[in-house]
All heavy atoms as a GROMACS GRO file, in nm:
protein
  618
    1MET      N    1   1.631   8.244   5.102
    1MET     CA    2   1.581   8.348   5.197
    1MET      C    3   1.433   8.312   5.216
    1MET      O    4   1.366   8.263   5.135
    1MET     CB    5   1.593   8.484   5.131
    1MET     CG    6   1.525   8.589   5.209
    1MET     SD    7   1.561   8.756   5.141
    1MET     CE    8   1.666   8.814   5.271
    2GLN      N    9   1.384   8.345   5.344
    2GLN     CA   10   1.249   8.326   5.377
    2GLN      C   11   1.188   8.462   5.415
    2GLN      O   12   1.252   8.559   5.445
    2GLN     CB   13   1.244   8.240   5.505
    2GLN     CG   14   1.236   8.093   5.482
    2GLN     CD   15   1.205   8.019   5.611
    2GLN    OE1   16   1.204   8.080   5.718
    2GLN    NE2   17   1.172   7.895   5.600
    3GLY      N   18   1.050   8.472   5.391
    3GLY     CA   19   0.976   8.585   5.426
    3GLY      C   20   0.838   8.549   5.464
    3GLY      O   21   0.789   8.435   5.437
    4THR      N   22   0.764   8.645   5.516
    4THR     CA   23   0.623   8.625   5.558
    4THR      C   24   0.534   8.712   5.477
    4THR      O   25   0.559   8.828   5.457
    4THR     CB   26   0.605   8.660   5.712
    4THR    OG1   27   0.697   8.582   5.786
    4THR    CG2   28   0.464   8.626   5.756
    5VAL      N   29   0.431   8.648   5.421
    5VAL     CA   30   0.334   8.714   5.336
    5VAL      C   31   0.261   8.816   5.427
    5VAL      O   32   0.198   8.786   5.529
    5VAL     CB   33   0.239   8.618   5.274
    5VAL    CG1   34   0.129   8.694   5.194
    5VAL    CG2   35   0.302   8.527   5.182
    6ILE      N   36   0.264   8.953   5.388
    6ILE     CA   37   0.200   9.055   5.460
    6ILE      C   38   0.071   9.105   5.390
    6ILE      O   39  -0.007   9.181   5.442
    6ILE     CB   40   0.288   9.169   5.495
    6ILE    CG1   41   0.354   9.230   5.366
    6ILE    CG2   42   0.408   9.129   5.584
    6ILE    CD1   43   0.294   9.362   5.337
    7GLY      N   44   0.048   9.063   5.268
    7GLY     CA   45  -0.065   9.101   5.193
    7GLY      C   46  -0.080   9.026   5.067
    7GLY      O   47   0.017   8.987   5.002
    8VAL      N   48  -0.209   9.007   5.028
    8VAL     CA   49  -0.248   8.937   4.908
    8VAL      C   50  -0.362   9.008   4.843
    8VAL      O   51  -0.455   9.046   4.915
    8VAL     CB   52  -0.286   8.787   4.928
    8VAL    CG1   53  -0.328   8.720   4.799
    8VAL    CG2   54  -0.175   8.718   5.005
    9ASN      N   55  -0.363   9.026   4.714
    9ASN     CA   56  -0.475   9.085   4.645
    9ASN      C   57  -0.478   9.008   4.502
    9ASN      O   58  -0.403   9.039   4.417
    9ASN     CB   59  -0.461   9.233   4.619
    9ASN     CG   60  -0.589   9.293   4.561
    9ASN    OD1   61  -0.679   9.224   4.526
    9ASN    ND2   62  -0.589   9.425   4.549
   10GLY      N   63  -0.566   8.918   4.499
   10GLY     CA   64  -0.576   8.835   4.376
   10GLY      C   65  -0.448   8.754   4.359
   10GLY      O   66  -0.408   8.674   4.441
   11ASP      N   67  -0.379   8.776   4.248
   11ASP     CA   68  -0.253   8.705   4.216
   11ASP      C   69  -0.133   8.784   4.265
   11ASP      O   70  -0.018   8.736   4.245
   11ASP     CB   71  -0.238   8.672   4.070
   11ASP     CG   72  -0.236   8.796   3.981
   11ASP    OD1   73  -0.263   8.908   4.035
   11ASP    OD2   74  -0.213   8.786   3.860
   12ARG      N   75  -0.150   8.899   4.328
   12ARG     CA   76  -0.042   8.983   4.378
   12ARG      C   77  -0.011   8.954   4.524
   12ARG      O   78  -0.106   8.946   4.606
   12ARG     CB   79  -0.068   9.131   4.351
   12ARG     CG   80  -0.076   9.169   4.215
   12ARG     CD   81  -0.120   9.309   4.201
   12ARG     NE   82  -0.135   9.344   4.056
   12ARG     CZ   83  -0.052   9.431   3.999
   12ARG    NH1   84   0.050   9.490   4.063
   12ARG    NH2   85  -0.061   9.456   3.870
   13CYS      N   86   0.116   8.940   4.561
   13CYS     CA   87   0.160   8.919   4.695
   13CYS      C   88   0.270   9.007   4.736
   13CYS      O   89   0.350   9.047   4.655
   13CYS     CB   90   0.207   8.772   4.712
   13CYS     SG   91   0.082   8.646   4.690
   14ALA      N   92   0.277   9.038   4.863
   14ALA     CA   93   0.389   9.115   4.920
   14ALA      C   94   0.446   9.036   5.039
   14ALA      O   95   0.368   8.982   5.126
   14ALA     CB   96   0.342   9.252   4.973
   15VAL      N   97   0.574   9.017   5.044
   15VAL     CA   98   0.647   8.940   5.146
   15VAL      C   99   0.744   9.026   5.226
   15VAL      O  100   0.821   9.097   5.160
   15VAL     CB  101   0.709   8.823   5.080
   15VAL    CG1  102   0.799   8.744   5.185
   15VAL    CG2  103   0.614   8.728   5.019
   16GLU      N  104   0.739   9.020   5.350
   16GLU     CA  105   0.839   9.090   5.438
   16GLU      C  106   0.958   8.994   5.448
   16GLU      O  107   0.943   8.880   5.501
   16GLU     CB  108   0.783   9.128   5.571
   16GLU     CG  109   0.882   9.211   5.650
   16GLU     CD  110   0.821   9.261   5.779
   16GLU    OE1  111   0.706   9.226   5.811
   16GLU    OE2  112   0.880   9.348   5.847
   17ALA      N  113   1.074   9.036   5.395
   17ALA     CA  114   1.188   8.951   5.402
   17ALA      C  115   1.302   9.034   5.461
   17ALA      O  116   1.359   9.118   5.398
   17ALA     CB  117   1.227   8.904   5.259
   18GLY      N  118   1.331   9.016   5.589
   18GLY     CA  119   1.432   9.094   5.657
   18GLY      C  120   1.370   9.236   5.684
   18GLY      O  121   1.258   9.246   5.727
   19SER      N  122   1.449   9.329   5.648
   19SER     CA  123   1.403   9.471   5.671
   19SER      C  124   1.342   9.534   5.550
   19SER      O  125   1.318   9.654   5.550
   19SER     CB  126   1.527   9.556   5.717
   19SER     OG  127   1.626   9.559   5.611
   20ALA      N  128   1.316   9.462   5.443
   20ALA     CA  129   1.255   9.514   5.323
   20ALA      C  130   1.145   9.418   5.271
   20ALA      O  131   1.123   9.318   5.334
   20ALA     CB  132   1.364   9.531   5.213
   21PHE      N  133   1.091   9.451   5.156
   21PHE     CA  134   0.978   9.370   5.104
   21PHE      C  135   1.004   9.332   4.963
   21PHE      O  136   1.067   9.403   4.883
   21PHE     CB  137   0.850   9.461   5.110
   21PHE     CG  138   0.813   9.490   5.254
   21PHE    CD1  139   0.864   9.600   5.315
   21PHE    CD2  140   0.716   9.417   5.325
   21PHE    CE1  141   0.839   9.628   5.450
   21PHE    CE2  142   0.687   9.447   5.452
   21PHE     CZ  143   0.744   9.554   5.517
   22THR      N  144   0.956   9.211   4.928
   22THR     CA  145   0.954   9.162   4.790
   22THR      C  146   0.811   9.154   4.746
   22THR      O  147   0.724   9.111   4.825
   22THR     CB  148   1.019   9.025   4.784
   22THR    OG1  149   1.157   9.036   4.827
   22THR    CG2  150   1.012   8.960   4.644
   23ILE      N  151   0.785   9.202   4.620
   23ILE     CA  152   0.648   9.182   4.567
   23ILE      C  153   0.650   9.095   4.445
   23ILE      O  154   0.755   9.096   4.375
   23ILE     CB  155   0.588   9.331   4.529
   23ILE    CG1  156   0.690   9.404   4.433
   23ILE    CG2  157   0.566   9.416   4.654
   23ILE    CD1  158   0.640   9.540   4.390
   24PHE      N  159   0.553   9.015   4.428
   24PHE     CA  160   0.543   8.923   4.321
   24PHE      C  161   0.408   8.888   4.275
   24PHE      O  162   0.310   8.913   4.356
   24PHE     CB  163   0.621   8.793   4.352
   24PHE     CG  164   0.577   8.716   4.465
   24PHE    CD1  165   0.485   8.608   4.447
   24PHE    CD2  166   0.629   8.736   4.592
   24PHE    CE1  167   0.440   8.533   4.555
   24PHE    CE2  168   0.584   8.652   4.704
   24PHE     CZ  169   0.486   8.552   4.684
   25ARG      N  170   0.391   8.838   4.160
   25ARG     CA  171   0.267   8.793   4.105
   25ARG      C  172   0.274   8.635   4.092
   25ARG      O  173   0.368   8.582   4.028
   25ARG     CB  174   0.244   8.853   3.962
   25ARG     CG  175   0.108   8.826   3.902
   25ARG     CD  176   0.089   8.897   3.780
   25ARG     NE  177   0.168   8.832   3.680
   25ARG     CZ  178   0.270   8.887   3.611
   25ARG    NH1  179   0.302   9.020   3.631
   25ARG    NH2  180   0.342   8.825   3.518
   26ILE      N  181   0.175   8.573   4.142
   26ILE     CA  182   0.166   8.424   4.136
   26ILE      C  183   0.115   8.386   4.004
   26ILE      O  184   0.014   8.444   3.954
   26ILE     CB  185   0.080   8.371   4.245
   26ILE    CG1  186   0.139   8.398   4.384
   26ILE    CG2  187   0.057   8.216   4.224
   26ILE    CD1  188   0.050   8.353   4.495
   27GLU      N  189   0.179   8.292   3.939
   27GLU     CA  190   0.136   8.239   3.808
   27GLU      C  191   0.076   8.099   3.838
   27GLU      O  192   0.149   8.016   3.879
   27GLU     CB  193   0.255   8.230   3.709
   27GLU     CG  194   0.313   8.377   3.688
   27GLU     CD  195   0.428   8.371   3.597
   27GLU    OE1  196   0.493   8.275   3.582
   27GLU    OE2  197   0.460   8.488   3.551
   28GLY      N  198  -0.047   8.082   3.798
   28GLY     CA  199  -0.113   7.960   3.824
   28GLY      C  200  -0.206   7.967   3.948
   28GLY      O  201  -0.218   8.079   4.005
   29ALA      N  202  -0.268   7.861   3.981
   29ALA     CA  203  -0.375   7.862   4.085
   29ALA      C  204  -0.306   7.818   4.224
   29ALA      O  205  -0.272   7.697   4.237
   29ALA     CB  206  -0.486   7.775   4.052
   30HIS      N  207  -0.277   7.914   4.307
   30HIS     CA  208  -0.225   7.883   4.444
   30HIS      C  209  -0.296   7.969   4.540
   30HIS      O  210  -0.317   8.088   4.516
   30HIS     CB  211  -0.078   7.907   4.438
   30HIS     CG  212   0.007   7.823   4.354
   30HIS    ND1  213   0.033   7.691   4.381
   30HIS    CD2  214   0.059   7.851   4.238
   30HIS    CE1  215   0.098   7.636   4.279
   30HIS    NE2  216   0.121   7.736   4.190
   31ALA      N  217  -0.330   7.910   4.660
   31ALA     CA  218  -0.396   7.988   4.765
   31ALA      C  219  -0.294   8.033   4.866
   31ALA      O  220  -0.277   7.979   4.974
   31ALA     CB  221  -0.499   7.901   4.824
   32THR      N  222  -0.233   8.144   4.832
   32THR     CA  223  -0.137   8.202   4.934
   32THR      C  224  -0.210   8.296   5.020
   32THR      O  225  -0.289   8.387   4.973
   32THR     CB  226  -0.020   8.275   4.857
   32THR    OG1  227   0.046   8.177   4.773
   32THR    CG2  228   0.082   8.333   4.953
   33GLU      N  229  -0.186   8.296   5.148
   33GLU     CA  230  -0.258   8.379   5.245
   33GLU      C  231  -0.165   8.455   5.333
   33GLU      O  232  -0.042   8.420   5.345
   33GLU     CB  233  -0.346   8.294   5.331
   33GLU     CG  234  -0.448   8.213   5.260
   33GLU     CD  235  -0.523   8.115   5.347
   33GLU    OE1  236  -0.506   8.115   5.471
   33GLU    OE2  237  -0.604   8.034   5.295
   34VAL      N  238  -0.214   8.566   5.386
   34VAL     CA  239  -0.136   8.653   5.481
   34VAL      C  240  -0.090   8.554   5.596
   34VAL      O  241  -0.170   8.479   5.648
   34VAL     CB  242  -0.224   8.767   5.538
   34VAL    CG1  243  -0.153   8.835   5.652
   34VAL    CG2  244  -0.260   8.864   5.424
   35GLY      N  245   0.038   8.572   5.634
   35GLY     CA  246   0.093   8.487   5.735
   35GLY      C  247   0.170   8.372   5.688
   35GLY      O  248   0.250   8.312   5.763
   36ASP      N  249   0.152   8.330   5.561
   36ASP     CA  250   0.227   8.222   5.506
   36ASP      C  251   0.376   8.249   5.499
   36ASP      O  252   0.415   8.370   5.477
   36ASP     CB  253   0.175   8.181   5.364
   36ASP     CG  254   0.040   8.108   5.361
   36ASP    OD1  255  -0.016   8.079   5.475
   36ASP    OD2  256  -0.011   8.085   5.256
   37VAL      N  257   0.452   8.148   5.524
   37VAL     CA  258   0.598   8.170   5.509
   37VAL      C  259   0.642   8.115   5.363
   37VAL      O  260   0.605   8.004   5.330
   37VAL     CB  261   0.676   8.094   5.618
   37VAL    CG1  262   0.823   8.096   5.592
   37VAL    CG2  263   0.640   8.142   5.753
   38VAL      N  264   0.709   8.202   5.296
   38VAL     CA  265   0.751   8.172   5.161
   38VAL      C  266   0.906   8.175   5.154
   38VAL      O  267   0.965   8.259   5.215
   38VAL     CB  268   0.695   8.279   5.059
   38VAL    CG1  269   0.747   8.257   4.919
   38VAL    CG2  270   0.540   8.271   5.062
   39SER      N  271   0.964   8.077   5.081
   39SER     CA  272   1.112   8.075   5.066
   39SER      C  273   1.150   8.064   4.925
   39SER      O  274   1.066   8.033   4.837
   39SER     CB  275   1.167   7.956   5.151
   39SER     OG  276   1.120   7.833   5.088
   40GLY      N  277   1.280   8.095   4.895
   40GLY     CA  278   1.328   8.096   4.765
   40GLY      C  279   1.413   8.212   4.736
   40GLY      O  280   1.453   8.288   4.831
   41HIS      N  281   1.432   8.240   4.606
   41HIS     CA  282   1.515   8.355   4.562
   41HIS      C  283   1.432   8.481   4.574
   41HIS      O  284   1.389   8.535   4.468
   41HIS     CB  285   1.577   8.336   4.430
   41HIS     CG  286   1.668   8.219   4.422
   41HIS    ND1  287   1.800   8.234   4.467
   41HIS    CD2  288   1.655   8.097   4.377
   41HIS    CE1  289   1.859   8.116   4.456
   41HIS    NE2  290   1.774   8.032   4.396
   42LEU      N  291   1.409   8.537   4.695
   42LEU     CA  292   1.323   8.661   4.713
   42LEU      C  293   1.404   8.782   4.678
   42LEU      O  294   1.350   8.897   4.678
   42LEU     CB  295   1.274   8.660   4.853
   42LEU     CG  296   1.178   8.549   4.892
   42LEU    CD1  297   1.148   8.555   5.042
   42LEU    CD2  298   1.053   8.549   4.806
   43GLU      N  299   1.532   8.769   4.641
   43GLU     CA  300   1.614   8.882   4.604
   43GLU      C  301   1.650   8.875   4.454
   43GLU      O  302   1.764   8.909   4.422
   43GLU     CB  303   1.736   8.894   4.697
   43GLU     CG  304   1.700   8.925   4.842
   43GLU     CD  305   1.822   8.933   4.927
   43GLU    OE1  306   1.921   8.859   4.898
   43GLU    OE2  307   1.818   9.007   5.019
   44ALA      N  308   1.561   8.822   4.380
   44ALA     CA  309   1.587   8.813   4.233
   44ALA      C  310   1.474   8.881   4.161
   44ALA      O  311   1.373   8.917   4.221
   44ALA     CB  312   1.584   8.656   4.195
   45LEU      N  313   1.497   8.908   4.033
   45LEU     CA  314   1.397   8.967   3.943
   45LEU      C  315   1.353   8.867   3.835
   45LEU      O  316   1.434   8.786   3.798
   45LEU     CB  317   1.445   9.098   3.880
   45LEU     CG  318   1.478   9.210   3.980
   45LEU    CD1  319   1.539   9.329   3.902
   45LEU    CD2  320   1.356   9.251   4.057
   46GLY      N  321   1.231   8.876   3.798
   46GLY     CA  322   1.181   8.790   3.692
   46GLY      C  323   1.107   8.663   3.745
   46GLY      O  324   1.068   8.663   3.855
   47ARG      N  325   1.105   8.566   3.662
   47ARG     CA  326   1.043   8.445   3.692
   47ARG      C  327   1.119   8.361   3.798
   47ARG      O  328   1.241   8.338   3.770
   47ARG     CB  329   1.012   8.363   3.572
   47ARG     CG  330   0.916   8.421   3.477
   47ARG     CD  331   0.872   8.326   3.369
   47ARG     NE  332   0.802   8.390   3.269
   47ARG     CZ  333   0.675   8.444   3.274
   47ARG    NH1  334   0.612   8.430   3.386
   47ARG    NH2  335   0.618   8.499   3.174
   48GLU      N  336   1.064   8.316   3.902
   48GLU     CA  337   1.124   8.239   4.004
   48GLU      C  338   1.032   8.128   4.056
   48GLU      O  339   0.913   8.148   4.053
   48GLU     CB  340   1.165   8.328   4.121
   48GLU     CG  341   1.280   8.422   4.098
   48GLU     CD  342   1.414   8.348   4.077
   48GLU    OE1  343   1.440   8.236   4.133
   48GLU    OE2  344   1.493   8.398   3.993
   49ARG      N  345   1.091   8.019   4.097
   49ARG     CA  346   1.013   7.919   4.164
   49ARG      C  347   1.035   7.938   4.307
   49ARG      O  348   1.147   7.930   4.366
   49ARG     CB  349   1.057   7.775   4.117
   49ARG     CG  350   0.980   7.671   4.197
   49ARG     CD  351   1.001   7.536   4.134
   49ARG     NE  352   0.935   7.530   4.004
   49ARG     CZ  353   0.976   7.451   3.902
   49ARG    NH1  354   1.085   7.383   3.914
   49ARG    NH2  355   0.904   7.453   3.794
   50LEU      N  356   0.927   7.971   4.380
   50LEU     CA  357   0.931   7.990   4.525
   50LEU      C  358   0.857   7.870   4.596
   50LEU      O  359   0.803   7.784   4.522
   50LEU     CB  360   0.854   8.118   4.565
   50LEU     CG  361   0.908   8.246   4.490
   50LEU    CD1  362   0.822   8.365   4.533
   50LEU    CD2  363   1.052   8.270   4.519
   51PHE      N  364   0.865   7.862   4.723
   51PHE     CA  365   0.802   7.755   4.794
   51PHE      C  366   0.723   7.814   4.915
   51PHE      O  367   0.776   7.889   4.988
   51PHE     CB  368   0.908   7.653   4.844
   51PHE     CG  369   0.848   7.528   4.896
   51PHE    CD1  370   0.792   7.432   4.812
   51PHE    CD2  371   0.853   7.500   5.032
   51PHE    CE1  372   0.742   7.317   4.860
   51PHE    CE2  373   0.800   7.385   5.078
   51PHE     CZ  374   0.739   7.292   4.997
   52ASN      N  375   0.595   7.774   4.925
   52ASN     CA  376   0.517   7.815   5.038
   52ASN      C  377   0.539   7.713   5.147
   52ASN      O  378   0.487   7.602   5.139
   52ASN     CB  379   0.364   7.820   4.991
   52ASN     CG  380   0.277   7.868   5.101
   52ASN    OD1  381   0.303   7.846   5.221
   52ASN    ND2  382   0.174   7.942   5.066
   53GLU      N  383   0.617   7.751   5.247
   53GLU     CA  384   0.651   7.652   5.352
   53GLU      C  385   0.536   7.621   5.433
   53GLU      O  386   0.523   7.509   5.486
   53GLU     CB  387   0.755   7.719   5.440
   53GLU     CG  388   0.886   7.763   5.371
   53GLU     CD  389   0.980   7.646   5.348
   53GLU    OE1  390   0.963   7.533   5.406
   53GLU    OE2  391   1.079   7.668   5.275
   54THR      N  392   0.438   7.711   5.454
   54THR     CA  393   0.320   7.685   5.531
   54THR      C  394   0.229   7.581   5.474
   54THR      O  395   0.187   7.487   5.540
   54THR     CB  396   0.243   7.816   5.548
   54THR    OG1  397   0.332   7.915   5.606
   54THR    CG2  398   0.121   7.804   5.641
   55LYS      N  399   0.212   7.597   5.343
   55LYS     CA  400   0.119   7.503   5.274
   55LYS      C  401   0.193   7.384   5.200
   55LYS      O  402   0.129   7.304   5.136
   55LYS     CB  403   0.037   7.576   5.173
   55LYS     CG  404  -0.063   7.670   5.243
   55LYS     CD  405  -0.162   7.735   5.144
   55LYS     CE  406  -0.272   7.802   5.214
   55LYS     NZ  407  -0.231   7.915   5.296
   56GLN      N  408   0.327   7.391   5.202
   56GLN     CA  409   0.406   7.286   5.131
   56GLN      C  410   0.374   7.282   4.983
   56GLN      O  411   0.346   7.173   4.929
   56GLN     CB  412   0.394   7.150   5.200
   56GLN     CG  413   0.440   7.143   5.346
   56GLN     CD  414   0.590   7.158   5.349
   56GLN    OE1  415   0.664   7.084   5.297
   56GLN    NE2  416   0.636   7.268   5.418
   57GLN      N  417   0.374   7.400   4.922
   57GLN     CA  418   0.338   7.408   4.782
   57GLN      C  419   0.450   7.488   4.698
   57GLN      O  420   0.502   7.585   4.750
   57GLN     CB  421   0.205   7.483   4.759
   57GLN     CG  422   0.082   7.417   4.804
   57GLN     CD  423  -0.036   7.504   4.778
   57GLN    OE1  424  -0.030   7.622   4.780
   57GLN    NE2  425  -0.152   7.440   4.760
   58LYS      N  426   0.476   7.438   4.578
   58LYS     CA  427   0.566   7.510   4.492
   58LYS      C  428   0.485   7.629   4.436
   58LYS      O  429   0.365   7.614   4.404
   58LYS     CB  430   0.614   7.430   4.380
   58LYS     CG  431   0.706   7.320   4.428
   58LYS     CD  432   0.750   7.228   4.310
   58LYS     CE  433   0.841   7.116   4.353
   58LYS     NZ  434   0.873   7.018   4.251
   59LEU      N  435   0.547   7.742   4.414
   59LEU     CA  436   0.488   7.864   4.360
   59LEU      C  437   0.567   7.910   4.235
   59LEU      O  438   0.690   7.924   4.248
   59LEU     CB  439   0.481   7.978   4.458
   59LEU     CG  440   0.408   7.958   4.588
   59LEU    CD1  441   0.419   8.077   4.671
   59LEU    CD2  442   0.258   7.940   4.559
   60GLU      N  443   0.501   7.928   4.125
   60GLU     CA  444   0.560   7.989   4.014
   60GLU      C  445   0.522   8.139   4.021
   60GLU      O  446   0.410   8.175   4.034
   60GLU     CB  447   0.510   7.932   3.881
   60GLU     CG  448   0.538   7.783   3.860
   60GLU     CD  449   0.689   7.768   3.842
   60GLU    OE1  450   0.762   7.844   3.791
   60GLU    OE2  451   0.731   7.654   3.884
   61ALA      N  452   0.629   8.222   4.021
   61ALA     CA  453   0.607   8.362   4.050
   61ALA      C  454   0.687   8.452   3.956
   61ALA      O  455   0.793   8.405   3.901
   61ALA     CB  456   0.639   8.399   4.190
   62PHE      N  457   0.640   8.572   3.941
   62PHE     CA  458   0.714   8.674   3.868
   62PHE      C  459   0.739   8.794   3.966
   62PHE      O  460   0.648   8.846   4.018
   62PHE     CB  461   0.639   8.728   3.744
   62PHE     CG  462   0.718   8.835   3.673
   62PHE    CD1  463   0.812   8.789   3.581
   62PHE    CD2  464   0.695   8.963   3.700
   62PHE    CE1  465   0.886   8.894   3.511
   62PHE    CE2  466   0.770   9.061   3.632
   62PHE     CZ  467   0.872   9.028   3.536
   63ILE      N  468   0.867   8.820   3.990
   63ILE     CA  469   0.912   8.918   4.089
   63ILE      C  470   0.946   9.049   4.012
   63ILE      O  471   1.062   9.048   3.947
   63ILE     CB  472   1.021   8.872   4.181
   63ILE    CG1  473   0.984   8.742   4.248
   63ILE    CG2  474   1.064   8.978   4.270
   63ILE    CD1  475   1.096   8.677   4.327
   64PRO      N  476   0.869   9.154   4.023
   64PRO     CA  477   0.909   9.280   3.955
   64PRO      C  478   1.004   9.369   4.038
   64PRO      O  479   1.066   9.455   3.989
   64PRO     CB  480   0.777   9.346   3.927
   64PRO     CG  481   0.688   9.301   4.040
   64PRO     CD  482   0.733   9.156   4.068
   65ARG      N  483   1.001   9.338   4.170
   65ARG     CA  484   1.075   9.430   4.263
   65ARG      C  485   1.103   9.361   4.397
   65ARG      O  486   1.024   9.292   4.452
   65ARG     CB  487   0.986   9.561   4.288
   65ARG     CG  488   1.057   9.671   4.356
   65ARG     CD  489   1.136   9.751   4.250
   65ARG     NE  490   1.208   9.849   4.318
   65ARG     CZ  491   1.198   9.977   4.287
   65ARG    NH1  492   1.129  10.024   4.193
   65ARG    NH2  493   1.278  10.068   4.354
   66TRP      N  494   1.228   9.385   4.448
   66TRP     CA  495   1.258   9.332   4.577
   66TRP      C  496   1.343   9.450   4.640
   66TRP      O  497   1.379   9.544   4.580
   66TRP     CB  498   1.340   9.207   4.572
   66TRP     CG  499   1.477   9.212   4.507
   66TRP    CD1  500   1.504   9.198   4.374
   66TRP    CD2  501   1.599   9.245   4.568
   66TRP    NE1  502   1.636   9.219   4.355
   66TRP    CE2  503   1.698   9.245   4.473
   66TRP    CE3  504   1.634   9.272   4.706
   66TRP    CZ2  505   1.829   9.275   4.498
   66TRP    CZ3  506   1.766   9.305   4.724
   66TRP    CH2  507   1.871   9.298   4.625
   67GLY      N  508   1.353   9.436   4.781
   67GLY     CA  509   1.423   9.541   4.860
   67GLY      C  510   1.350   9.667   4.864
   67GLY      O  511   1.407   9.775   4.881
   68CYS      N  512   1.215   9.668   4.850
   68CYS     CA  513   1.139   9.787   4.850
   68CYS      C  514   1.075   9.817   4.982
   68CYS      O  515   1.061   9.730   5.074
   68CYS     CB  516   1.033   9.787   4.744
   68CYS     SG  517   0.920   9.652   4.749
   69PRO      N  518   1.039   9.944   5.012
   69PRO     CA  519   0.973   9.987   5.136
   69PRO      C  520   0.831   9.932   5.146
   69PRO      O  521   0.774   9.905   5.043
   69PRO     CB  522   0.979  10.132   5.130
   69PRO     CG  523   0.986  10.174   4.992
   69PRO     CD  524   1.056  10.058   4.921
   70ARG      N  525   0.775   9.924   5.268
   70ARG     CA  526   0.638   9.885   5.284
   70ARG      C  527   0.546   9.963   5.201
   70ARG      O  528   0.447   9.913   5.146
   70ARG     CB  529   0.605   9.893   5.434
   70ARG     CG  530   0.458   9.852   5.461
   70ARG     CD  531   0.418   9.871   5.609
   70ARG     NE  532   0.477   9.764   5.686
   70ARG     CZ  533   0.409   9.648   5.707
   70ARG    NH1  534   0.295   9.622   5.644
   70ARG    NH2  535   0.467   9.553   5.782
   71SER      N  536   0.567  10.100   5.184
   71SER     CA  537   0.471  10.182   5.108
   71SER      C  538   0.461  10.130   4.963
   71SER      O  539   0.354  10.135   4.904
   71SER     CB  540   0.510  10.327   5.113
   71SER     OG  541   0.642  10.341   5.059
   72MET      N  542   0.564  10.092   4.903
   72MET     CA  543   0.570  10.043   4.765
   72MET      C  544   0.498   9.908   4.759
   72MET      O  545   0.424   9.878   4.664
   72MET     CB  546   0.711  10.023   4.710
   72MET     CG  547   0.711   9.987   4.565
   72MET     SD  548   0.886   9.980   4.506
   72MET     CE  549   0.918  10.155   4.497
   73ALA      N  550   0.520   9.821   4.858
   73ALA     CA  551   0.450   9.687   4.864
   73ALA      C  552   0.294   9.712   4.871
   73ALA      O  553   0.226   9.647   4.804
   73ALA     CB  554   0.508   9.607   4.976
   74GLU      N  555   0.256   9.806   4.955
   74GLU     CA  556   0.113   9.828   4.971
   74GLU      C  557   0.053   9.888   4.842
   74GLU      O  558  -0.057   9.853   4.806
   74GLU     CB  559   0.090   9.923   5.087
   74GLU     CG  560   0.118   9.852   5.225
   74GLU     CD  561   0.119   9.947   5.342
   74GLU    OE1  562   0.123  10.073   5.325
   74GLU    OE2  563   0.121   9.902   5.455
   75ALA      N  564   0.130   9.975   4.776
   75ALA     CA  565   0.080  10.035   4.649
   75ALA      C  566   0.066   9.925   4.540
   75ALA      O  567  -0.039   9.928   4.470
   75ALA     CB  568   0.178  10.144   4.602
   76TYR      N  569   0.161   9.833   4.544
   76TYR     CA  570   0.148   9.722   4.447
   76TYR      C  571   0.024   9.635   4.470
   76TYR      O  572  -0.049   9.600   4.380
   76TYR     CB  573   0.277   9.635   4.451
   76TYR     CG  574   0.281   9.512   4.366
   76TYR    CD1  575   0.312   9.525   4.228
   76TYR    CD2  576   0.261   9.387   4.415
   76TYR    CE1  577   0.320   9.414   4.152
   76TYR    CE2  578   0.268   9.275   4.328
   76TYR     CZ  579   0.295   9.288   4.202
   76TYR     OH  580   0.302   9.176   4.119
   77LEU      N  581  -0.006   9.611   4.596
   77LEU     CA  582  -0.122   9.532   4.625
   77LEU      C  583  -0.249   9.604   4.589
   77LEU      O  584  -0.347   9.548   4.545
   77LEU     CB  585  -0.126   9.498   4.778
   77LEU     CG  586  -0.017   9.396   4.821
   77LEU    CD1  587  -0.023   9.384   4.971
   77LEU    CD2  588  -0.035   9.256   4.755
   78ALA      N  589  -0.253   9.736   4.612
   78ALA     CA  590  -0.364   9.823   4.581
   78ALA      C  591  -0.404   9.826   4.439
   78ALA      O  592  -0.514   9.854   4.403
   78ALA     CB  593  -0.348   9.963   4.635
   79GLN      N  594  -0.307   9.791   4.349
   79GLN     CA  595  -0.336   9.794   4.206
   79GLN      C  596  -0.430   9.683   4.172
   79GLN      O  597  -0.493   9.685   4.058
   79GLN     CB  598  -0.205   9.785   4.130
   79GLN     CG  599  -0.118   9.903   4.138
   79GLN     CD  600   0.014   9.884   4.071
   79GLN    OE1  601   0.038   9.777   4.003
   79GLN    NE2  602   0.107   9.977   4.083
   80GLY      N  603  -0.443   9.584   4.252
   80GLY     CA  604  -0.538   9.471   4.222
   80GLY      C  605  -0.476   9.367   4.133
   80GLY      O  606  -0.359   9.381   4.086
   81PRO      N  607  -0.549   9.261   4.109
   81PRO     CA  608  -0.500   9.149   4.024
   81PRO      C  609  -0.457   9.200   3.886
   81PRO      O  610  -0.522   9.287   3.832
   81PRO     CB  611  -0.627   9.060   4.010
   81PRO     CG  612  -0.705   9.091   4.136
   81PRO     CD  613  -0.682   9.234   4.152
   82ALA      N  614  -0.362   9.131   3.831
   82ALA     CA  615  -0.308   9.176   3.699
   82ALA      C  616  -0.401   9.121   3.593
   82ALA      O  617  -0.479   9.032   3.605
   82ALA     CB  618  -0.174   9.108   3.677
   0.00000   0.00000   0.00000
């Protein structure tokens, strides 16, 4: 599945994937930006290896929630870096 990054706050990202949102925390140093296209198992929970299609980079991520509404994704981003 592919999605577009709609928000980043430190190591926290929110991706619009279809009609819902996936939120995840990036593990390691990666420069993900709003507008980047991310692919991988965006409908999974826990540790996942995603791929930033825009920057051609592998991303190690932890996904705590998928299929959530925009309001939840925005609240996750507002919490700031972990």
